[in-house]
Structure formats: structure tokens, C-alpha cells
mmCIF file of the C-alpha atoms, coordinates in Angstrom:
data_MODEL
# 
_entry.id   MODEL 
# 
loop_
_atom_site.group_PDB 
_atom_site.id 
_atom_site.type_symbol 
_atom_site.label_atom_id 
_atom_site.label_alt_id 
_atom_site.label_comp_id 
_atom_site.label_asym_id 
_atom_site.label_entity_id 
_atom_site.label_seq_id 
_atom_site.pdbx_PDB_ins_code 
_atom_site.Cartn_x 
_atom_site.Cartn_y 
_atom_site.Cartn_z 
_atom_site.occupancy 
_atom_site.B_iso_or_equiv 
_atom_site.pdbx_formal_charge 
_atom_site.auth_seq_id 
_atom_site.auth_comp_id 
_atom_site.auth_asym_id 
_atom_site.auth_atom_id 
_atom_site.pdbx_PDB_model_num 
ATOM 1  C CA . MET A 1 1  ? 81.445 70.430 -77.512 1.00 0.00 ? 1  MET A CA 1 
ATOM 2  C CA . SER A 1 2  ? 83.986 68.913 -74.506 1.00 0.00 ? 2  SER A CA 1 
ATOM 3  C CA . TRP A 1 3  ? 82.643 67.822 -71.240 1.00 0.00 ? 3  TRP A CA 1 
ATOM 4  C CA . LYS A 1 4  ? 82.243 70.669 -68.549 1.00 0.00 ? 4  LYS A CA 1 
ATOM 5  C CA . TRP A 1 5  ? 80.645 70.747 -64.872 1.00 0.00 ? 5  TRP A CA 1 
ATOM 6  C CA . GLU A 1 6  ? 78.735 73.469 -63.576 1.00 0.00 ? 6  GLU A CA 1 
ATOM 7  C CA . TYR A 1 7  ? 76.365 74.140 -60.721 1.00 0.00 ? 7  TYR A CA 1 
ATOM 8  C CA . ALA A 1 8  ? 72.728 73.927 -60.716 1.00 0.00 ? 8  ALA A CA 1 
ATOM 9  C CA . PHE A 1 9  ? 69.680 75.370 -59.389 1.00 0.00 ? 9  PHE A CA 1 
ATOM 10 C CA . SER A 1 10 ? 70.527 76.571 -55.667 1.00 0.00 ? 10 SER A CA 1 
ATOM 11 C CA . ALA A 1 11 ? 73.873 74.768 -55.512 1.00 0.00 ? 11 ALA A CA 1 
ATOM 12 C CA . GLU A 1 12 ? 75.145 78.058 -57.489 1.00 0.00 ? 12 GLU A CA 1 
ATOM 13 C CA . ALA A 1 13 ? 73.839 79.943 -54.216 1.00 0.00 ? 13 ALA A CA 1 
ATOM 14 C CA . THR A 1 14 ? 75.140 77.966 -51.915 1.00 0.00 ? 14 THR A CA 1 
ATOM 15 C CA . ALA A 1 15 ? 78.544 77.763 -53.172 1.00 0.00 ? 15 ALA A CA 1 
ATOM 16 C CA . ARG A 1 16 ? 78.818 81.418 -52.863 1.00 0.00 ? 16 ARG A CA 1 
ATOM 17 C CA . THR A 1 17 ? 78.776 81.182 -49.379 1.00 0.00 ? 17 THR A CA 1 
ATOM 18 C CA . ALA A 1 18 ? 80.359 77.947 -48.783 1.00 0.00 ? 18 ALA A CA 1 
ATOM 19 C CA . PRO A 1 19 ? 84.139 77.826 -47.306 1.00 0.00 ? 19 PRO A CA 1 
ATOM 20 C CA . ALA A 1 20 ? 86.610 77.726 -49.814 1.00 0.00 ? 20 ALA A CA 1 
ATOM 21 C CA . PRO A 1 21 ? 88.215 74.359 -48.969 1.00 0.00 ? 21 PRO A CA 1 
ATOM 22 C CA . PHE A 1 22 ? 85.332 73.052 -49.249 1.00 0.00 ? 22 PHE A CA 1 
ATOM 23 C CA . LEU A 1 23 ? 84.523 74.283 -52.769 1.00 0.00 ? 23 LEU A CA 1 
ATOM 24 C CA . ARG A 1 24 ? 88.329 73.137 -53.626 1.00 0.00 ? 24 ARG A CA 1 
ATOM 25 C CA . GLU A 1 25 ? 86.640 69.748 -52.708 1.00 0.00 ? 25 GLU A CA 1 
ATOM 26 C CA . VAL A 1 26 ? 83.975 70.047 -54.790 1.00 0.00 ? 26 VAL A CA 1 
ATOM 27 C CA . GLU A 1 27 ? 85.801 70.945 -57.803 1.00 0.00 ? 27 GLU A CA 1 
ATOM 28 C CA . LYS A 1 28 ? 88.254 68.357 -57.436 1.00 0.00 ? 28 LYS A CA 1 
ATOM 29 C CA . LYS A 1 29 ? 85.377 65.834 -57.294 1.00 0.00 ? 29 LYS A CA 1 
ATOM 30 C CA . ALA A 1 30 ? 83.467 67.336 -60.153 1.00 0.00 ? 30 ALA A CA 1 
ATOM 31 C CA . ASP A 1 31 ? 86.942 66.750 -62.217 1.00 0.00 ? 31 ASP A CA 1 
ATOM 32 C CA . GLU A 1 32 ? 87.294 63.829 -61.284 1.00 0.00 ? 32 GLU A CA 1 
ATOM 33 C CA . LEU A 1 33 ? 83.411 63.005 -62.619 1.00 0.00 ? 33 LEU A CA 1 
ATOM 34 C CA . LEU A 1 34 ? 84.336 64.501 -65.821 1.00 0.00 ? 34 LEU A CA 1 
ATOM 35 C CA . ARG A 1 35 ? 86.902 62.395 -66.667 1.00 0.00 ? 35 ARG A CA 1 
ATOM 36 C CA . MET A 1 36 ? 85.262 59.552 -66.041 1.00 0.00 ? 36 MET A CA 1 
ATOM 37 C CA . CYS A 1 37 ? 82.222 60.803 -68.547 1.00 0.00 ? 37 CYS A CA 1 
ATOM 38 C CA . GLU A 1 38 ? 84.887 61.494 -71.106 1.00 0.00 ? 38 GLU A CA 1 
ATOM 39 C CA . VAL A 1 39 ? 86.120 57.943 -70.916 1.00 0.00 ? 39 VAL A CA 1 
ATOM 40 C CA . SER A 1 40 ? 82.719 56.491 -70.708 1.00 0.00 ? 40 SER A CA 1 
ATOM 41 C CA . TYR A 1 41 ? 80.867 58.251 -72.983 1.00 0.00 ? 41 TYR A CA 1 
ATOM 42 C CA . LEU A 1 42 ? 83.371 58.611 -76.036 1.00 0.00 ? 42 LEU A CA 1 
ATOM 43 C CA . HIS A 1 43 ? 80.676 59.618 -78.468 1.00 0.00 ? 43 HIS A CA 1 
ATOM 44 C CA . ALA A 1 44 ? 78.537 61.385 -76.255 1.00 0.00 ? 44 ALA A CA 1 
ATOM 45 C CA . ARG A 1 45 ? 76.339 63.570 -78.704 1.00 0.00 ? 45 ARG A CA 1 
ATOM 46 C CA . ASP A 1 46 ? 75.300 59.999 -80.487 1.00 0.00 ? 46 ASP A CA 1 
ATOM 47 C CA . HIS A 1 47 ? 74.359 58.613 -77.269 1.00 0.00 ? 47 HIS A CA 1 
ATOM 48 C CA . GLN A 1 48 ? 70.607 57.115 -77.612 1.00 0.00 ? 48 GLN A CA 1 
ATOM 49 C CA . GLY A 1 49 ? 69.896 55.880 -74.613 1.00 0.00 ? 49 GLY A CA 1 
ATOM 50 C CA . LEU A 1 50 ? 68.736 57.207 -70.886 1.00 0.00 ? 50 LEU A CA 1 
ATOM 51 C CA . ASP A 1 51 ? 70.921 59.409 -69.050 1.00 0.00 ? 51 ASP A CA 1 
ATOM 52 C CA . PRO A 1 52 ? 72.669 57.579 -65.845 1.00 0.00 ? 52 PRO A CA 1 
ATOM 53 C CA . LYS A 1 53 ? 71.223 57.849 -62.663 1.00 0.00 ? 53 LYS A CA 1 
ATOM 54 C CA . GLY A 1 54 ? 72.833 60.627 -60.835 1.00 0.00 ? 54 GLY A CA 1 
ATOM 55 C CA . GLY A 1 55 ? 74.287 60.148 -57.284 1.00 0.00 ? 55 GLY A CA 1 
ATOM 56 C CA . THR A 1 56 ? 75.780 61.327 -54.173 1.00 0.00 ? 56 THR A CA 1 
ATOM 57 C CA . LEU A 1 57 ? 79.244 61.486 -53.052 1.00 0.00 ? 57 LEU A CA 1 
ATOM 58 C CA . THR A 1 58 ? 80.789 62.015 -49.970 1.00 0.00 ? 58 THR A CA 1 
ATOM 59 C CA . ILE A 1 59 ? 83.687 64.236 -50.239 1.00 0.00 ? 59 ILE A CA 1 
ATOM 60 C CA . PRO A 1 60 ? 86.223 65.724 -47.610 1.00 0.00 ? 60 PRO A CA 1 
ATOM 61 C CA . GLY A 1 61 ? 83.918 68.072 -45.437 1.00 0.00 ? 61 GLY A CA 1 
ATOM 62 C CA . GLY A 1 62 ? 80.882 67.226 -47.081 1.00 0.00 ? 62 GLY A CA 1 
ATOM 63 C CA . MET A 1 63 ? 78.883 65.576 -49.921 1.00 0.00 ? 63 MET A CA 1 
ATOM 64 C CA . ILE A 1 64 ? 77.485 66.551 -53.012 1.00 0.00 ? 64 ILE A CA 1 
ATOM 65 C CA . THR A 1 65 ? 74.511 65.293 -55.371 1.00 0.00 ? 65 THR A CA 1 
ATOM 66 C CA . TYR A 1 66 ? 74.968 65.398 -59.295 1.00 0.00 ? 66 TYR A CA 1 
ATOM 67 C CA . GLN A 1 67 ? 73.245 64.511 -62.191 1.00 0.00 ? 67 GLN A CA 1 
ATOM 68 C CA . VAL A 1 68 ? 74.854 63.651 -65.939 1.00 0.00 ? 68 VAL A CA 1 
ATOM 69 C CA . VAL A 1 69 ? 73.320 64.580 -68.936 1.00 0.00 ? 69 VAL A CA 1 
ATOM 70 C CA . VAL A 1 70 ? 75.482 62.797 -71.312 1.00 0.00 ? 70 VAL A CA 1 
ATOM 71 C CA . ARG A 1 71 ? 74.097 64.345 -75.010 1.00 0.00 ? 71 ARG A CA 1 
ATOM 72 C CA . ARG A 1 72 ? 74.945 67.848 -73.249 1.00 0.00 ? 72 ARG A CA 1 
ATOM 73 C CA . GLU A 1 73 ? 78.140 66.504 -72.184 1.00 0.00 ? 73 GLU A CA 1 
ATOM 74 C CA . ARG A 1 74 ? 77.587 68.269 -68.626 1.00 0.00 ? 74 ARG A CA 1 
ATOM 75 C CA . VAL A 1 75 ? 77.729 67.190 -65.176 1.00 0.00 ? 75 VAL A CA 1 
ATOM 76 C CA . TYR A 1 76 ? 75.344 69.505 -62.662 1.00 0.00 ? 76 TYR A CA 1 
ATOM 77 C CA . ILE A 1 77 ? 76.294 70.057 -59.213 1.00 0.00 ? 77 ILE A CA 1 
ATOM 78 C CA . LEU A 1 78 ? 72.549 69.481 -58.120 1.00 0.00 ? 78 LEU A CA 1 
ATOM 79 C CA . GLN A 1 79 ? 73.631 70.290 -54.292 1.00 0.00 ? 79 GLN A CA 1 
ATOM 80 C CA . ILE A 1 80 ? 76.665 70.258 -52.080 1.00 0.00 ? 80 ILE A CA 1 
ATOM 81 C CA . THR A 1 81 ? 76.344 69.974 -48.181 1.00 0.00 ? 81 THR A CA 1 
ATOM 82 C CA . ALA A 1 82 ? 79.316 71.436 -46.219 1.00 0.00 ? 82 ALA A CA 1 
ATOM 83 C CA . LEU A 1 83 ? 79.549 69.941 -43.117 1.00 0.00 ? 83 LEU A CA 1 
ATOM 84 C CA . GLU A 1 84 ? 81.800 72.187 -40.877 1.00 0.00 ? 84 GLU A CA 1 
ATOM 85 C CA . TRP A 1 85 ? 80.096 75.132 -41.737 1.00 0.00 ? 85 TRP A CA 1 
# 
């Protein structure tokens, strides 16, 4: 299994109507989070501790809220907020 990101819950529904330039920024930031996780958790399936605390990141045009689930090798985008919508 390799690290992937996906929208979770209502973020997926919101992404269907968000502006395309904003979604490109969301995807860029999610890809950056993936690279960080790949380096930080080389043996993710064997991870024994708690998952790291999620966070909120500001991106051009808005912000995202995310959660990392190490054993599943996933970054979930929980919420997206486009300010110029």
C-alpha cells in the first residue's frame, strides 16, 4: 500500500462545486502532505502509536482541515473552505 489522499465526509460534496483554481491548490497541498507522511512514517503499517493530530492549513483562496491516519497510509481532507467563492 502507498500513501494516498482523499476527501472525507462533506468535503467531497463541497469539492464538486468549488472553483477549479482553488481545487488545484487543495490538491497541491494534499500532495505536499503525502510527501511529508511518506518520509515521516516509513513503516506506516507497523506504526504502534497514536495518529498525529490533524490540522488546518491556509492555502491560496482558502483553507483545508486534514487528518492523517498512519496505519491506513491516508491523508483525509475533512473540510475545505474557499474564501473567494
